[in-house]
C-alpha positions in Angstrom: -5.8 9.4 -23.5 -2.2 9.4 -24.2 -0.4 8.4 -27.6 0.5 5.1 -25.8 -3.0 4.8 -24.6 -4.6 5.5 -27.9 -2.0 2.7 -29.6 -2.9 0.2 -26.9 -6.9 0.8 -27.7 -6.3 0.7 -31.4 -4.5 -2.6 -31.0 -7.5 -4.3 -28.6 -9.8 -3.1 -31.6 -7.6 -4.6 -34.2 -7.5 -8.1 -32.4 -11.4 -7.9 -31.6 -11.9 -7.4 -35.3 -9.5 -10.3 -36.0 -11.0 -12.5 -33.6 -14.7 -11.8 -35.4 -13.1 -12.9 -38.5 -11.2 -15.8 -37.4 -12.4 -19.3 -38.5 -10.6 -21.3 -36.2 -11.3 -21.3 -32.6 -7.8 -21.5 -31.3 -7.0 -18.3 -33.7 -10.2 -16.7 -32.3 -9.1 -17.4 -28.6 -5.3 -16.1 -29.5 -6.9 -12.7 -30.8 -9.1 -12.6 -27.8 -6.2 -13.1 -25.3 -4.0 -10.6 -27.1 -7.1 -7.8 -27.2 -7.5 -8.2 -23.4 -4.1 -7.6 -22.9 -4.0 -4.5 -25.0 -7.5 -3.7 -23.2 -5.7 -4.1 -19.7 -2.7 -1.7 -21.1 -5.1 1.1 -22.2 -7.1 0.9 -19.1 -3.7 1.1 -17.1 -2.5 4.0 -19.0 -5.7 5.8 -18.4 -5.5 5.3 -14.8 -1.6 6.4 -14.7 -2.5 9.5 -16.3 -5.6 10.3 -14.6 -3.5 9.9 -11.1 -0.7 12.0 -12.8 -3.1 14.7 -13.4 -4.6 14.6 -10.0 -1.5 14.8 -8.5 -0.1 17.8 -10.4 -3.2 19.4 -9.6 -2.9 18.7 -5.8 1.0 20.1 -6.2 -0.3 23.2 -8.1 -2.9 23.9 -5.2 -0.4 23.2 -2.6 2.3 25.4 -4.1 -0.5 28.5 -4.6 -1.3 28.3 -1.1 2.4 28.4 0.1 3.5 31.1 -2.5 0.2 32.8 -2.9 1.4 33.1 -6.6 -1.1 33.1 -9.6 -1.9 29.4 -10.8 -0.3 30.2 -14.4 2.9 31.0 -12.5 2.7 27.7 -10.7 2.0 25.3 -13.6 4.7 26.9 -15.9 
């Protein structure tokens, strides 16, 4: 996971911990809602990273097929 994704996941975990410790129902709901938002951001970041990696792999394969160059030359 990227730095942003790790940060988002950490925030989601912290919100979950805070929600567990919260004595007041509305405070617990606030932390749960915030945690859900951070979790959604972490999942989105993961999907973006996977999509980017797949796109780069496809582009590298295409360039390799076009040029016949070693894959190291295509990636760098």
